[in-house]
C-alpha positions, 0 to 999 in steps of 0.5 A: 660630435655636435650638429643640428637635427635637420629633420626626422620622419616618425613614420620610418623612424629615420632622420638627418643631422647637419654636422658642424663641418657642413656634412650630413649624417643619418640616424634612426630613432633607436639612437635618440637618447634624450626625452622627447622627439628629435625635432628639427633645429635641436642642437645635439651631441652624438657619436659617429658609427659606420651606419650613422649617428648613435647615442644622440643627446640634446645638448644640455641647456638647449632642450627647449630652445631651438636654433634659428630656423627650427620649428617650435616644439608642439607642446610649447605651441599648444600651451601658447595657443591655449593660454591665448585662447583662455586669456581672450575668453576671460577678457570677453567677460571683463570687457563687457560689451566690448568683450565681443571683440575677443570671442573670435580670437578665443575660438580660433586659438582654442581650436588651434591649441586643441589641434596642436595639443591633441595626442601629445604626452603633455596635455596642458595646451589641450586642456587650456585650449578646451577651457578657452573654447568653453568660456568663449562659447558660453560668452557667444551664447550669452551675446546671442541670447542678449541680442535676441532678448533686445529684439524681442523687447523691441518687437513686443513694444512695437506690437503693443503700440500698434494696438493703441 
């Protein structure tokens, strides 16, 4: 039989599948046979037993894709946030003075990516986000130091002209 995972509570290890005929069937984590977690929106194939669904597999070809209305897998979300953070951080250095505009998105997406990627088996999003955050913080430090130096020079020359 086929259906769509409606939800899964990892704390109790139980979930619900919406059947093709509009019904619902419960399942336990031990019945999940595919790698990864039973995320909402995943299209699954299962057998029906007295106490619910058993031998639940993600339908081949749909492991990464979720049906409409489903949540995005956390691994993918972390990688996307991390890639955006790292890209914005790199643009900060390439855009010169206008790169200041990309520091904030690099920081925001870096924090979001680290939060999304924390505790997952695939740490790619976490590492990308960390790299984006480090580069963005270095760029922000360089901007602050540059502004402080400019104001220092202005103050120094104003002080020097005050004594002439």
